[in-house]
C-alpha positions in Angstrom: 13.1 -6.9 -12.6 12.8 -3.7 -14.6 14.0 -0.2 -13.8 12.2 1.7 -10.9 8.8 3.2 -11.9 8.4 5.0 -8.5 11.3 6.4 -6.5 10.7 7.7 -3.0 13.5 9.7 -1.5 13.6 10.9 2.2 9.8 11.5 2.1 8.2 13.4 4.9 4.6 14.2 5.7 3.8 16.2 8.8 0.4 17.4 10.0 -0.1 20.5 12.2 -1.8 19.6 15.5 -2.4 22.6 17.7 -0.3 25.7 17.5 3.2 24.3 17.6 3.1 20.5 17.6 3.5 18.4 14.4 2.4 14.8 13.9 5.2 13.1 12.0 3.1 10.6 10.0 5.8 9.8 7.5 9.4 10.7 8.5 12.3 10.2 6.1 11.1 7.2 4.2 12.9 6.0 1.1 12.2 3.1 -1.3 11.8 2.3 -5.0 9.2 0.1 -6.8 10.2 -1.6 -10.0 8.0 -1.7 -13.1 5.7 -4.8 -12.9 6.4 -5.5 -9.2 4.3 -5.4 -6.1 5.7 -3.8 -3.0 3.8 -4.6 0.2 3.8 -2.1 2.9 2.9 -3.4 6.4 2.8 -2.3 10.0 0.5 -1.6 12.9 -2.5 0.7 12.6 -1.4 4.3 12.7 2.2 3.6 11.6 1.8 5.8 8.5 1.3 3.3 5.7 -1.8 4.9 4.1 -0.4 8.4 4.5 2.8 7.3 2.9 0.9 5.8 0.0 -1.3 8.8 -0.6 1.6 11.2 -0.4 3.4 9.0 -3.0 0.7 9.5 -5.6 0.1 13.2 -4.7 -3.1 13.0 -2.8 -1.4 14.6 0.1 1.1 17.4 -0.3 4.6 16.4 0.9 6.4 18.1 3.8 9.9 17.2 2.5 11.8 14.8 0.3 10.7 13.8 -3.2 8.6 11.2 -5.1 9.5 10.5 -8.7 7.2 8.6 -11.1 9.0 7.6 -14.3 11.6 10.2 -13.4 9.2 13.1 -13.0 8.3 14.8 -9.7 4.8 13.6 -8.7 3.9 16.7 -6.7 4.9 19.0 -9.6 3.0 16.9 -12.1 0.0 16.8 -9.9 -0.2 20.6 -10.1 0.8 21.1 -13.7 -0.6 18.0 -15.5 -3.1 16.4 -13.1 -5.0 14.6 -15.9 -1.9 12.9 -17.3 -0.9 11.7 -13.9 -4.3 10.4 -12.9 -4.5 8.4 -16.2 -1.2 6.6 -15.3 -1.7 6.4 -11.5 -4.9 5.1 -9.9 -6.0 3.9 -6.5 -8.2 1.2 -5.0 -9.7 2.3 -1.8 -10.0 0.5 1.5 -13.7 0.8 2.1 -15.9 -0.4 -0.9 -19.0 0.8 1.0 -17.8 4.5 1.2 -15.8 4.8 -2.0 -18.6 4.4 -4.5 -21.2 7.1 -5.3 -24.6 5.8 -4.2 -26.4 8.1 -6.7 -24.6 6.8 -9.7 -25.2 3.5 -11.6 -22.3 1.0 -11.7 -21.8 1.7 -15.4 -21.4 5.5 -14.7 -19.1 4.9 -11.8 -16.8 2.7 -13.9 -17.0 5.1 -16.9 -16.1 8.2 -14.9 -12.4 8.1 -15.8 -13.3 7.2 -19.4 -15.5 10.4 -19.6 -12.9 12.6 -17.9 -10.1 11.5 -20.2 -12.2 11.3 -23.4 -11.3 7.6 -24.0 -14.6 6.6 -25.7 -15.3 7.6 -29.3 -19.0 7.5 -28.8 -21.7 6.1 -26.5 -21.5 2.6 -28.1 -17.8 2.5 -27.5 -18.3 3.7 -23.9 -20.8 0.9 -23.3 -18.5 -1.7 -24.8 -15.7 -0.6 -22.6 -17.9 -0.8 -19.5 -19.0 -4.3 -20.4 -15.4 -5.4 -21.0 -14.3 -4.0 -17.6 -17.2 -5.7 -15.8 -16.3 -9.0 -17.4 -12.6 -8.5 -16.6 -13.3 -8.3 -12.8 -15.9 -11.1 -12.8 -19.2 -9.2 -12.9 -22.1 -9.5 -15.4 -23.1 -6.9 -18.0 -26.5 -6.7 -16.2 -24.8 -5.1 -13.3 -24.1 -1.9 -15.2 -27.6 -0.5 -14.6 -27.7 -1.3 -10.8 -26.6 0.9 -7.9 -23.8 0.2 -5.5 -26.0 -0.6 -2.5 -27.4 -3.6 -4.4 -24.0 -5.4 -4.2 -22.0 -7.3 -1.6 -18.7 -6.0 -0.2 -16.6 -8.2 -2.5 -18.7 -7.2 -5.6 -18.3 -3.5 -4.7 -14.5 -3.9 -4.4 -14.6 -5.5 -7.9 -16.4 -2.4 -9.1 -13.7 -0.2 -7.5 -11.0 -2.3 -9.3 -12.9 -1.9 -12.7 -13.1 1.9 -12.1 -9.3 2.0 -11.5 -8.6 -0.1 -14.6 -10.9 2.0 -16.9 -8.1 4.5 -17.8 -5.6 1.7 -18.4 -3.1 2.8 -15.6 0.4 1.6 -15.1 0.6 2.0 -11.4 -2.1 1.3 -8.8 -2.0 2.1 -5.0 -4.0 -0.6 -3.2 -4.9 0.9 0.1 -5.9 -2.1 2.3 -8.3 -3.3 -0.4 -9.2 -6.4 1.4 -9.4 -5.4 5.1 -13.2 -4.5 5.0 -14.1 -7.9 3.3 -15.0 -11.3 4.6 -12.1 -13.7 4.9 -13.7 -15.9 2.2 -13.7 -13.1 -0.3 -10.2 -11.7 0.5 -8.4 -14.5 -1.4 -10.7 -13.9 -4.5 -9.8 -10.2 -4.6 -6.1 -10.9 -4.1 -6.1 -13.6 -6.8 -7.9 -11.1 -9.1 -5.2 -8.5 -8.5 -2.4 -11.0 -9.2 -4.2 -12.1 -12.5 -4.6 -8.5 -13.6 -1.0 -7.7 -12.9 0.2 -10.6 -14.9 -2.1 -9.8 -17.9 -1.7 -6.0 -17.9 1.9 -5.5 -16.6 0.6 -3.5 -13.6 2.8 -2.2 -10.7 1.3 -2.2 -7.2 2.0 -0.5 -3.9 -0.1 -2.9 -1.7 -0.8 -1.5 1.8 -2.1 -4.0 4.3 -1.9 -5.3 7.9 -2.7 -8.9 7.0 0.8 -10.3 6.7 -0.2 -13.7 5.2 -2.0 -11.9 2.3 1.0 -9.6 1.8 3.3 -12.6 1.5 1.0 -14.1 -1.2 0.8 -11.0 -3.4 4.1 -9.1 -2.9 7.5 -9.5 -4.5 9.1 -7.3 -1.8 7.8 -6.1 1.6 8.5 -3.0 3.6 7.8 -2.8 7.3 6.9 0.5 8.8 7.0 1.5 12.4 5.9 5.0 13.7 6.3 6.7 10.4 9.7 5.2 9.4 10.8 2.1 7.5 12.2 -0.6 9.8 13.0 -3.2 7.2 12.5 -3.8 3.5 13.5 -6.8 1.4 12.3 -9.7 -0.9 9.1 -11.2 0.4 10.4 -14.8 0.8 13.7 -13.7 2.4 11.9 -11.3 4.8 9.4 -13.9 6.0 12.1 -16.6 6.2 14.7 -14.5 8.0 13.3 -11.3 9.5 16.1 -9.1 10.8 14.5 -6.2 12.7 13.2 -7.1 16.2 9.9 -5.4 15.2 9.5 -7.5 12.1 10.3 -10.6 14.1 7.6 -9.8 16.5 5.0 -9.1 13.8 5.7 -12.3 11.9 5.7 -14.4 15.1 2.0 -13.4 15.5 1.0 -14.8 12.1 -0.9 -18.1 12.6 0.6 -21.2 11.0 -1.7 -23.8 9.4 0.4 -26.8 10.7 -0.8 -27.6 14.3 2.6 -29.1 15.3 4.5 -26.0 14.1 1.9 -23.7 15.7 2.2 -25.4 19.0 6.0 -25.4 19.1 6.7 -21.8 17.9 7.2 -18.8 20.2 5.1 -15.7 19.9 7.1 -12.5 20.7 5.1 -10.3 22.9 5.9 -6.6 22.7 5.8 -4.6 26.0 4.4 -1.1 26.2 2.5 1.0 23.7 3.5 2.6 20.4 4.9 6.1 21.2 3.1 9.2 20.0 4.0 10.3 16.4 3.7 13.9 17.7 6.7 13.4 19.9 8.6 10.3 18.8 11.5 9.2 21.0 15.1 10.2 20.2 17.3 7.5 18.5 15.5 4.3 17.5 11.7 4.7 17.7 11.3 1.1 18.6 13.9 1.1 21.5 11.4 1.4 24.4 9.7 -1.9 23.3 12.8 -3.7 22.2 14.4 -6.4 24.4 17.7 -6.1 22.5 18.0 -2.3 22.9 21.5 -0.9 23.5 22.7 2.5 24.8 23.4 3.7 21.2 19.7 3.1 20.4 18.7 6.0 22.5 21.3 8.3 21.0 21.5 7.8 17.2 18.6 7.1 14.8 19.5 4.0 12.8 19.6 4.4 9.0 18.4 1.8 6.5 21.5 -0.3 5.6 21.7 -3.1 3.1 22.8 -6.3 4.9 21.9 -8.8 2.2 21.1 -8.5 -1.5 18.2 -6.1 -1.8 17.5 -6.6 1.9 17.9 -3.5 4.2 17.2 -2.9 7.9 17.3 0.1 10.1 18.8 -1.4 13.3 22.1 -0.9 15.2 22.4 -4.7 15.7 23.5 -4.8 12.1 25.9 -1.9 12.1 
């Protein structure tokens, strides 16, 4: 793999709730994404995946830590050179029904970035670029003059992908891009993203809660729990041999296509509820739901530690 294109170091994002309380959506998260790679970020709803991704590309102001894109501070670049950053870094949104302007034609939606960055020499060149992008994502040139409400969910997400690709970015944040789609369409969108990555050398941060899809598209996977990274490692290694008790529980719930294997395997049921991110427990945040918890888990917060090549886990069981 290539050198890191995005480096996240001890990133924190807190939100004020009330006069004194703070919601710790992202708390001391560190990882790196190499050029041309896909890092999948998974976890339960509310664990901080989307907040982490949006803070990484400067959509949210950070509370602490740093995010470097090609060696430059994202949040400094966002203020000083917003157009340069937005040309290199794009986002595919979760909801294809809410992320497209209903008053604009598909052609104008896709060309918005082209217009802002002045990437078309004239109207003919602009039209040709729109047609090329529509063809790239599997749509017809006739679709350019239609409005978003005339399309299905899968088609709308293809429009969103074309819009992101219009400025020829290098890094794309995919914020649960398939969660609002029918199961039959999800695989088509994922395959399209894989094809585009291969052809254009794109780098993805792919946020999702569908673990089977994340396995298919990701080179490495990070597992978040209550605002912190519990485990991160190569996709095949993490699915074959999950180390953190939380990761083991998550993967045990993923259905297996083989009926014999499905019948014989054990699903790990977690007791209790996810603690509040406003007042997370001391020590390990997962300890109240972990059957392997030890006294040290309530005293010291475990740090991410590499226990195998490129495979790190935040758990006292491996210290």
